[in-house]
Structures are given as structure tokens and as C-alpha cells.
KEKOLZA-594837 format. One line per 2 residues: number of its first residue (from 1); their letters; for each residue x, y, z of C-alpha. Coordinates in Angstrom, 2 decimals. Example, Ala and Ser with C-alpha at 12.3 -4.5 7.8 and 13.67 -1.06 7.14 Angstrom:
2
1> as> 12.30,-4.50,7.80; 13.67,-1.06,7.14
END
This chain:
532
1> mp> 67.10,125.45,100.57; 69.40,122.54,101.88
3> dy> 70.91,123.67,105.47; 74.65,122.69,103.74
5> dy> 76.43,124.48,100.93; 78.64,121.32,100.36
7> ii> 78.91,117.23,101.34; 81.93,115.88,102.12
9> vg> 82.21,112.24,102.15; 84.86,110.69,103.99
11> sg> 87.17,113.13,106.45; 90.30,111.10,105.69
13> ta> 93.57,113.01,104.71; 91.40,114.42,101.68
15> ga> 88.23,115.41,103.23; 89.47,116.38,106.92
17> tl> 92.23,119.14,104.58; 88.98,120.25,102.38
19> aa> 86.86,121.08,104.85; 88.87,123.00,107.60
21> rl> 89.80,124.81,103.78; 86.29,125.70,102.64
23> te> 84.76,126.34,105.75; 87.48,129.53,106.20
25> dp> 84.87,131.45,104.76; 82.25,132.16,107.05
27> dc> 79.11,131.32,104.31; 79.93,128.11,103.27
29> rv> 77.65,125.25,104.80; 80.05,122.62,105.09
31> lv> 78.31,118.58,106.46; 80.99,115.65,106.60
33> le> 79.87,112.66,106.65; 82.64,109.65,108.37
35> gg> 81.98,106.35,108.61; 83.87,105.74,111.06
37> gs> 84.85,107.00,115.14; 86.60,109.12,117.09
39> dr> 90.64,109.11,117.37; 90.49,109.09,121.09
41> nf> 93.08,106.93,121.37; 97.15,106.17,123.04
43> wl> 97.54,104.14,120.09; 96.37,106.53,117.46
45> kl> 98.39,109.27,118.77; 101.97,107.42,119.51
47> pv> 103.94,108.06,116.61; 105.03,104.26,116.26
49> gy> 101.38,103.34,117.48; 100.65,102.29,113.85
51> yk> 102.23,99.75,114.58; 99.03,98.57,116.61
53> si> 96.94,100.43,114.68; 96.46,99.44,111.12
55> yn> 95.09,96.34,111.50; 92.72,96.87,114.14
57> ps> 89.08,96.89,112.96; 87.54,99.71,115.63
59> ys> 90.12,102.17,113.42; 90.29,100.30,109.81
61> hl> 88.10,98.91,107.18; 90.23,95.42,106.50
63> yr> 89.43,94.75,102.37; 91.57,91.97,101.01
65> se> 91.88,91.50,97.77; 91.44,88.90,95.40
67> pd> 93.85,85.96,94.70; 96.45,87.29,92.96
69> dg> 98.62,85.01,90.14; 101.32,87.32,90.57
71> in> 102.16,86.78,94.10; 101.81,83.09,94.45
73> gr> 97.93,82.71,94.08; 98.12,84.59,97.96
75> qi> 95.24,87.82,98.66; 96.74,90.80,100.31
77> dc> 95.61,92.92,103.38; 94.70,96.35,102.51
79> pr> 93.74,98.18,104.76; 92.38,101.75,105.05
81> gr> 91.33,104.23,107.84; 88.02,103.99,109.25
83> vi> 88.02,107.17,111.84; 88.28,110.83,111.77
85> gg> 91.93,111.26,109.76; 91.09,108.30,107.88
87> ss> 94.56,106.66,106.96; 96.40,109.73,108.34
89> si> 95.56,108.32,111.83; 96.60,105.30,111.48
91> ng> 99.41,105.38,108.83; 103.04,104.89,108.83
93> li> 103.63,108.72,109.20; 106.31,108.95,106.54
95> fi> 105.58,112.55,104.51; 107.44,112.44,101.13
97> rg> 106.21,114.15,98.31; 107.36,112.04,95.26
99> qh> 109.54,113.09,92.29; 109.05,116.63,90.46
101> gd> 108.35,114.57,87.35; 105.69,112.12,88.94
103> fd> 103.45,115.63,88.60; 104.90,117.06,85.55
105> dw> 103.01,112.93,84.04; 99.83,113.99,85.24
107> ar> 100.35,116.89,83.59; 101.18,114.61,80.20
109> rg> 98.32,112.67,80.74; 96.15,115.34,80.81
111> ad> 96.16,116.27,84.65; 96.49,120.37,83.15
113> gw> 97.53,122.77,85.68; 98.59,119.54,87.80
115> dy> 102.54,120.04,86.84; 105.55,120.26,89.53
117> ns> 105.88,123.94,89.28; 101.40,124.62,89.78
119> vl> 101.49,122.01,92.60; 104.64,123.26,94.45
121> py> 102.42,126.40,96.17; 99.96,123.65,97.81
123> fr> 102.72,121.40,99.19; 104.26,124.38,100.79
125> kl> 100.69,125.79,101.71; 100.02,122.71,103.68
127> et> 103.23,122.12,106.02; 105.21,123.81,108.43
129> ss> 108.80,121.57,108.36; 110.99,121.78,110.74
131> gt> 113.73,121.31,108.40; 116.16,124.08,106.63
133> ps> 113.86,126.48,105.33; 114.21,126.23,100.90
135> qy> 111.76,127.11,98.44; 110.78,124.15,98.15
137> rg> 109.33,123.70,101.76; 106.42,125.66,103.77
139> aq> 106.73,127.08,106.98; 103.19,128.26,108.16
141> gp> 101.19,125.08,107.22; 98.78,123.68,109.39
143> lq> 100.78,119.98,109.35; 103.92,119.67,111.13
145> vs> 106.80,118.35,109.51; 109.84,117.11,111.67
147> dl> 113.04,115.69,110.77; 114.10,111.69,112.25
149> rn> 114.09,112.17,115.93; 116.30,109.03,116.40
151> kn> 119.78,108.41,115.90; 120.57,104.19,115.19
153> aa> 123.92,102.89,114.88; 123.30,100.02,112.71
155> cd> 121.09,102.52,110.24; 124.47,104.84,110.10
157> aw> 126.06,102.11,108.75; 123.51,101.16,105.94
159> me> 123.50,104.73,104.62; 127.15,104.57,104.66
161> aa> 127.11,100.79,102.74; 124.88,103.03,100.57
163> ge> 127.63,105.29,100.21; 129.96,102.54,99.19
165> ag> 127.27,101.10,96.56; 127.24,104.83,94.65
167> lp> 124.47,106.60,96.64; 125.05,110.31,97.67
169> rn> 123.32,111.40,100.84; 120.24,113.39,101.00
171> pd> 119.28,116.02,103.49; 115.59,116.42,101.94
173> fn> 113.93,113.80,99.92; 111.12,116.63,99.36
175> ga> 113.65,119.43,98.27; 115.42,119.47,95.16
177> ss> 115.56,115.89,94.30; 114.33,112.80,96.17
179> yg> 117.43,110.88,94.74; 120.01,109.10,97.25
181> vg> 119.98,108.32,100.61; 119.13,110.07,103.59
183> sy> 116.47,109.86,107.27; 112.87,110.12,106.12
185> ql> 110.39,112.57,107.87; 107.40,112.72,109.98
187> tl> 104.36,113.73,110.40; 104.67,114.87,114.41
189> rg> 103.63,117.53,115.86; 105.44,117.76,119.19
191> rw> 106.15,114.30,120.06; 102.54,112.59,119.24
193> rd> 101.46,112.21,115.47; 100.15,114.66,113.30
195> sa> 96.99,113.56,111.76; 94.87,115.24,109.02
197> at> 92.12,114.93,112.14; 94.36,116.88,114.37
199> af> 96.02,119.40,111.48; 92.91,120.23,109.90
201> lk> 89.61,118.86,110.63; 89.55,119.65,114.66
203> pa> 91.05,123.08,114.89; 87.92,123.70,112.14
205> mg> 85.15,122.19,114.45; 84.30,124.74,116.86
207> rp> 83.44,127.25,113.13; 79.56,127.37,112.98
209> nl> 79.63,126.78,109.58; 81.06,123.16,110.16
211> tv> 79.57,119.64,111.02; 81.32,116.92,111.07
213> kl> 78.83,113.47,111.91; 80.85,110.11,113.21
215> ha> 79.43,106.75,112.54; 77.37,107.57,109.45
217> qv> 78.29,105.65,106.03; 77.18,106.72,103.40
219> fg> 75.26,104.29,100.88; 73.51,106.45,97.91
221> li> 74.04,109.44,96.13; 70.47,111.69,95.40
223> fd> 70.55,112.73,92.34; 67.87,115.02,90.57
225> gk> 68.30,114.47,86.99; 72.23,114.55,85.89
227> ra> 72.68,116.56,89.03; 73.75,115.45,92.28
229> rg> 71.96,116.60,95.26; 72.68,115.03,98.45
231> vs> 73.81,111.72,99.49; 71.51,108.83,101.71
233> yr> 73.21,107.41,104.78; 72.88,105.23,107.89
235> hn> 73.46,107.46,111.43; 73.02,105.57,114.76
237> gq> 71.06,102.84,113.35; 68.61,105.30,111.20
239> dc> 68.54,105.68,107.57; 68.80,109.42,106.75
241> qv> 68.94,111.55,103.41; 70.77,114.92,103.25
243> nc> 70.90,117.64,100.48; 72.98,120.65,99.35
245> as> 72.74,123.32,97.53; 76.24,122.85,95.50
247> ev> 77.86,119.97,95.65; 78.88,117.21,97.15
249> il> 82.49,116.02,97.16; 83.70,112.60,97.81
251> cg> 86.58,111.91,98.81; 86.80,108.14,100.74
253> gs> 89.42,107.00,98.88; 90.57,104.82,95.59
255> vq> 88.26,101.96,97.05; 84.83,103.40,98.49
257> tp> 84.58,106.39,95.89; 84.66,103.87,93.05
259> ql> 82.35,101.42,95.27; 80.50,104.66,96.03
261> lq> 80.34,105.47,92.30; 79.48,101.96,90.87
263> ls> 76.60,102.01,93.68; 74.84,104.74,92.18
265> gi> 75.11,103.77,89.14; 78.19,105.98,87.63
267> gp> 80.77,102.94,86.56; 80.83,100.47,83.74
269> as> 77.09,99.62,82.04; 77.68,95.92,81.74
271> ll> 78.96,95.82,85.55; 76.10,97.52,86.68
273> rq> 73.43,95.62,85.17; 74.99,92.54,86.09
275> hg> 74.12,93.72,89.20; 70.51,95.19,88.55
277> ik> 71.81,98.93,89.56; 70.17,101.30,87.17
279> vr> 72.80,103.01,84.80; 73.30,106.71,84.85
281> hd> 76.03,107.13,83.33; 78.55,104.31,81.65
283> ap> 81.46,105.32,82.78; 83.69,102.49,82.18
285> ev> 87.08,103.64,83.86; 85.36,104.18,87.34
287> ge> 87.15,101.60,89.48; 89.77,100.79,86.57
289> nl> 93.25,101.97,86.63; 94.03,100.94,90.31
291> qd> 98.09,101.25,91.47; 99.78,100.22,94.22
293> hi> 103.89,99.73,95.75; 104.70,96.61,96.14
295> qm> 107.59,96.49,98.33; 109.82,93.16,98.95
297> rt> 111.41,93.36,102.88; 114.81,91.63,103.04
299> iv> 115.64,90.89,106.60; 119.08,89.92,107.64
301> el> 119.77,89.32,111.31; 122.61,91.28,113.18
303> sr> 126.17,89.23,114.85; 125.87,92.75,116.85
305> rg> 123.04,92.31,119.91; 121.84,95.99,120.96
307> ls> 121.59,97.50,117.63; 118.07,96.23,116.32
309> ln> 115.12,97.20,118.38; 113.95,93.34,118.22
311> dh> 116.83,93.71,121.57; 115.63,96.43,123.08
313> ir> 111.92,95.85,123.28; 112.89,92.42,125.69
315> np> 115.29,94.49,127.87; 113.11,96.37,130.81
317> lr> 115.94,98.83,131.10; 115.90,99.73,127.18
319> la> 111.88,99.65,127.51; 111.93,102.65,130.21
321> qm> 114.70,104.87,128.92; 112.81,104.35,125.16
323> gl> 109.78,105.54,127.32; 111.91,109.16,128.95
325> dw> 113.77,109.61,125.63; 110.16,109.80,124.22
327> li> 108.61,111.54,126.74; 110.38,114.24,127.88
329> ng> 112.24,115.05,123.98; 109.36,113.83,122.10
331> ag> 112.65,111.59,120.79; 114.09,108.05,120.29
333> pl> 112.29,104.53,118.79; 108.88,105.48,119.86
335> sv> 109.33,108.96,118.02; 109.70,106.85,114.55
337> ga> 107.35,105.46,111.87; 107.34,102.94,109.13
339> gq> 111.04,103.83,107.90; 114.25,105.42,109.51
341> vg> 116.20,105.65,107.10; 116.37,104.58,103.12
343> ga> 116.41,106.96,99.59; 115.59,106.83,96.08
345> mc> 118.11,105.57,92.96; 118.39,104.04,89.92
347> tk> 118.37,100.10,88.34; 119.56,99.60,85.15
349> ya> 116.20,100.24,83.76; 115.88,103.79,85.07
351> ed> 114.88,106.54,82.32; 115.58,109.54,81.79
353> nr> 117.76,109.43,85.18; 114.31,108.85,87.35
355> pd> 115.02,107.14,90.44; 112.94,103.69,89.90
357> lq> 113.42,102.22,93.35; 112.92,103.36,96.80
359> lf> 114.52,102.15,100.03; 112.51,102.06,103.63
361> vm> 115.34,100.45,106.95; 114.10,99.85,110.14
363> pl> 116.66,98.54,112.70; 113.66,95.38,113.62
365> sv> 112.38,93.11,111.83; 108.69,91.53,112.01
367> dk> 106.53,89.92,110.14; 104.25,92.20,109.62
369> pg> 102.35,95.37,111.63; 101.04,94.27,114.91
371> kp> 102.86,90.86,115.28; 105.75,90.57,118.01
373> lh> 109.14,90.90,116.63; 111.49,88.77,116.37
375> ry> 113.50,87.23,118.84; 116.44,87.33,116.66
377> sg> 118.69,90.66,116.31; 116.70,91.43,113.01
379> ft> 117.21,94.56,110.14; 114.78,95.45,107.32
381> ts> 115.52,97.19,103.76; 112.48,97.59,102.53
383> fw> 111.85,98.01,98.63; 109.77,98.99,95.80
385> qc> 109.40,99.67,91.97; 108.11,103.59,91.94
387> hp> 106.29,103.68,88.79; 104.91,100.43,88.06
389> es> 103.33,99.42,84.79; 100.93,97.09,86.62
391> rg> 96.78,97.52,86.83; 94.27,96.27,88.90
393> si> 90.60,97.12,89.67; 88.14,97.88,92.19
395> hi> 84.70,96.35,91.06; 80.98,95.77,93.54
397> ds> 80.03,92.20,94.09; 77.00,92.80,95.05
399> ad> 74.52,96.21,95.11; 74.48,95.84,98.91
401> pa> 76.92,98.46,100.57; 77.64,97.11,103.50
403> rd> 79.80,94.36,101.45; 82.82,94.79,100.60
405> pk> 83.76,95.73,96.54; 86.19,93.04,94.45
407> ir> 89.43,94.18,94.79; 92.05,93.12,92.38
409> mn> 95.52,94.37,92.56; 97.89,92.27,89.44
411> yl> 100.72,92.86,90.92; 103.67,92.24,88.60
413> nt> 101.67,91.91,86.02; 104.28,93.47,83.25
415> qr> 108.09,92.21,82.88; 109.36,95.10,83.31
417> dr> 107.85,95.76,87.22; 108.99,92.06,87.58
419> dv> 112.70,93.48,85.83; 112.78,95.97,88.10
421> tl> 111.79,94.39,91.15; 114.44,91.81,90.58
423> eg> 117.02,94.23,90.20; 116.44,95.91,93.42
425> lk> 116.60,92.80,95.21; 120.36,92.25,93.91
427> iv> 121.10,96.11,94.82; 120.01,95.78,98.44
429> rd> 122.02,92.64,98.60; 124.74,94.56,97.39
431> iy> 124.36,97.36,99.96; 124.41,94.67,102.63
433> rq> 127.70,93.32,101.84; 129.47,96.85,101.52
435> pa> 131.94,97.59,103.82; 130.30,99.15,106.09
437> fr> 127.79,97.06,106.87; 129.08,93.75,105.90
439> dl> 130.69,92.81,109.34; 127.46,93.84,111.43
441> ws> 125.45,90.64,110.23; 125.57,86.74,109.80
443> re> 123.39,85.97,108.00; 120.09,86.88,105.36
445> vi> 116.86,85.30,106.54; 114.47,86.75,103.92
447> pg> 114.84,85.86,100.96; 117.49,83.57,102.55
449> dd> 121.10,82.80,101.50; 120.29,79.60,99.82
451> cr> 118.06,81.87,97.08; 120.08,82.68,94.34
453> td> 119.21,82.41,90.78; 117.50,85.01,89.01
455> ee> 114.18,82.05,89.36; 114.76,81.45,93.00
457> ml> 114.72,84.92,93.76; 111.76,86.24,91.95
459> na> 110.05,83.57,93.52; 111.09,84.96,96.97
461> ir> 109.81,87.90,95.98; 106.34,86.56,94.31
463> sn> 105.84,84.71,97.82; 106.63,87.09,100.21
465> at> 106.41,90.72,98.96; 103.15,92.78,100.69
467> tv> 101.62,95.91,99.82; 102.55,99.04,100.95
469> yh> 98.80,100.58,101.30; 99.23,102.87,98.64
471> lv> 96.42,102.08,96.66; 95.40,104.99,93.84
473> gt> 94.25,105.98,90.74; 90.49,104.46,90.26
475> cr> 88.99,107.31,89.37; 91.30,108.57,86.85
477> mg> 91.74,112.57,86.26; 92.69,113.64,82.84
479> sd> 91.30,115.68,79.71; 90.33,112.69,77.71
481> ag> 86.96,111.95,77.31; 87.23,108.23,79.11
483> av> 88.94,110.05,82.72; 86.21,109.60,85.72
485> vd> 87.37,113.02,86.48; 88.41,116.19,84.42
487> pq> 91.34,118.33,86.11; 88.91,120.63,88.13
489> lr> 87.96,117.52,89.86; 84.38,117.28,88.34
491> vq> 83.14,113.93,88.13; 82.10,113.50,83.53
493> gv> 79.15,112.89,83.29; 76.57,114.01,85.46
495> eg> 76.74,117.77,87.73; 77.52,118.65,90.72
497> lr> 79.53,116.07,91.81; 83.78,116.14,92.23
499> iv> 86.07,113.49,93.87; 88.72,114.51,96.29
501> da> 91.29,111.66,97.63; 94.06,109.58,95.86
503> si> 91.82,108.42,93.33; 92.62,110.99,90.84
505> mp> 96.04,110.50,90.81; 96.16,109.85,86.69
507> si> 99.65,107.23,88.26; 100.96,106.65,91.51
509> ts> 103.81,109.11,93.13; 107.45,107.28,93.59
511> an> 107.17,107.31,97.25; 104.35,107.30,100.20
513> tn> 101.35,108.79,98.49; 99.89,110.66,102.06
515> sa> 101.73,113.82,101.49; 100.36,113.71,97.84
517> ty> 96.92,113.23,98.88; 96.92,116.42,101.13
519> mi> 97.92,118.02,98.30; 95.26,117.27,95.88
521> ae> 92.57,118.45,98.66; 94.32,121.96,98.66
523> ka> 94.42,122.67,95.10; 90.73,121.40,95.36
525> as> 89.84,123.84,97.57; 91.36,126.10,95.63
527> ii> 89.66,125.45,92.82; 86.23,124.99,94.20
529> qs> 86.79,128.79,95.79; 87.26,129.77,92.42
531> sh> 84.72,128.23,91.05; 81.48,128.91,93.39
END
């Protein structure tokens, strides 16, 4: 008999959560194979450390997209976590589920049983929220979710300005509605980041029925006829194979999961034959339906020094104060993630009063994570379209598993996407000019005061917008024959194979996707336990 019941490929947000839940049954033997290594690094623990880690090749697979006409021929960096905990160990810590309607949309698209009322219990199960108790929030889950622990006068003024522009305050984006502005919640355990590794996997690793192998790069699936029986992988320079008694479960994410399927003969037949791969199952949608949020960052220079973290970072006394605040109180600027305040709002293109624009605000400015903060007193408001229509793809470029696939994003590929994003820029500029904020800044740096016409603004968006690292959808879930997985997350056309990660999302959630990925794993664990 095989040594394991389940083989989980990937220890990211979904894989770590799923492994912990399945091994709560002492008779369930689970092997987790992770291509990356340990998360024992200070920058992976410090909340604001994602600025250092997200582009660090020791912890992130630095994929790069193909040149994209929608963003003036630029290529986009697409870092994916390559470490225990996956992208939950390197992301910006923002915890927001998305709109209730996002999940009702999934159900309407054929993901039976994935409507909001059906998934809410799993959202509640996974978290312990530090906020006000409510029917929407969890109080006993492994993942610690904290309210913002940093105050900034410029951010407070921005929220007042958003109120003057017509947006109400929202005390909890994960409650009754995501509409309005407020502070973002973060995955924090005490003063440190809480990831899928720290919340789920590591506490479970003491169980005798869980085995985790790091630096184990899976490069193929093993089949017995139509049934997946195991995987082939490379570990410490050795080529290995391992079989399981029940199922192989792919948790590699929206890039690596379709890549592994295609390398194993499951995907568009023409693509597989092009690279000399035997077609095991012709699945035209494997690697298709790629979605992402593309954000436009606007930056203004504040006229009062001391409001921007750009100023504090170069002041030794303020740096020491920041360090002490974090060390003693677990608070202050070192405790923040990718956004302090922001919210969701409706443009004139919104349908059914559902927000179609998400905003993120930080009292700093930088070219991208890992780069030095600007020397002027910068302040950033980013925004993205909640429900983009544009779709891209993930296609292998070779039968060599060590070679990155081709990532085509196709950003701003529809008129609606361009219209909503352009309207978003106008709205953000309007908020800057409201009475509560307009006297705090002296000039607009990006896109710049000389950018006035719609054509100029759209070109500025094409030249400056970038990913929010929310790649999803490449192994779509549905009830139709074309869906890659059914609502039980079983890969159609074969047996003994499931997918549990963000690639199964039929459509992207309106905000950050990490919370929904945790939920997918929680619900998947329940489905699998019920079926076996």
C-alpha cells in the first residue's frame, strides 16, 4: 500500500490550510511537496517586510508576463511565493473577502454550492477576528485577523475627503457590505505576520500523519490509465516518485497548477502536441480565463513634512520610535501591510449598486516594493477595477518543467475595462481636491498635473498601471463540460485528481484574493472529508 492517502502539491495558502484540516483525522496520511524552503527569515515575519521579500528570488518565483499591448507593450512582474506558506508568506497581509455578490456570481456561473451564504461558514471557520463580534466574523479560527494598528493624519484627512465626495464610513469591509471607506484588516499574530504556514501548517507538522518535504519540485503526474496515482518530483538533486491511495491535490496556484496539468497531458490538445506531449485529456480551458486586478497608482507630494513615511524613514529618531512602537505595542508603521485605508465605491458604470472600484491608500510613495522610498513627501492612492472583463492565459513554452510558461495578461482589453479605470482616475483626483485634503499637497507626481484629457489619462494608465499580484481563474470551476474542475473541485476527464487553489475561481473576487483562497481550502477539506 502507498505510504500516503493524499499528495498535496504546494504548501501555499490553500495547500497549507488543506493539509492541516485533512490531518485532523489521525487516519488520514498526507504528504505535502513544496518547491521552496523555510520561512525562517526576519523580513518574512515583520509585517511591513513584504517590501523586502516579494521580489526576493529566495522566497518568490519571479515570473514575468509577455509584452502586453494594453499597457503600451510593457511586461509585468508576476511574483509567486516559493516558500512554505506560499504567497501568504510574502503578500501585503490585506484580509478582505470580496463582495457577497462575487460568490453569488460563482454560483450563477455553475459553481453550485459556492454562493455567499454557502461559503460564509468557511470564512468564519478559518479566522479569529480582533474586531467587533458579528454574524459575519469568526472568533475561533487558526488565522489571526487584526484591525489596523497605525494612525496617520494624512490618511485620516483622505478618508474625510472621501466622505466629502459622498462615500460613507465602513467599519468592516468583511461584514454586511464592502461599500464605503475605512481601515483595512491584516493577517497579524501579535506583532508578526500570520501566514498559512504559521496559522495552519506548522501547528499540524507535529502530527505523525503529516509529512512535509521542502525543496521538492514536482514536474509531472503519474497515471494508471485515467486515474492519477502519484507524482514525480526532484528533491535534493534526486529524481523521485511517490504514489497515494486516494487523490493527488494540486495547490500550486494560477500559474503552476495549469503548467503542471499541461506538462502531464491535460490541456489544449493542440498546445500539448506542439510541444511533443502525449494528450491524456483534451481540456481546452486549462490555462485560459486568467484574470488579475491591474492597479493605477496616483502619487501626490504632501506640502507638510512629517505626514509621509518617506520623511520618517530618513529620520533616525523617528525610525527608533517606529521600532519601539512595533516592539512594545505591536503597532505603528512597521505593523502595516500593502494598504492602510481605502474602500470600495461605484463609478457611473457600476451595475446593481455593486462597487466596481477598489481604493488603497498609503502615506508613502515608491516605484515598487523593494525600491527606496522617494525622497519627497509622497502619498499614494491606488485603485483598480473590481470585476475586469479582460482575460489572459498561461501556456507552457516547452516540455521542460524547469522552463517558465508564457503568461499573457491582456490587460485593458475591453472598452468597459478602459472606461471604468479611466473613471477611477477621475474619482481619485476628485477626492484629492476635496476640502479636507486639498491643502495638504502641492503637486501631483503621477500621472502629473499636465495630464488632462481622457486620451492623456488613458495613456498614463497604460504607461504606469501594474499588477496587484491577484492572478486567478486558470482552471475554472463550473458545471459545464468545458470547466476544468466541477464544483467538488475534481478535474474533469480524469480520476483521483483535484485542484484546490485560486486557479479554480470562475471570476476574480472584487478585492484581494488571499482570503478567498483560504476559504476555498476550508470548503475543499469539508468536501474531501465527506466524500471519503
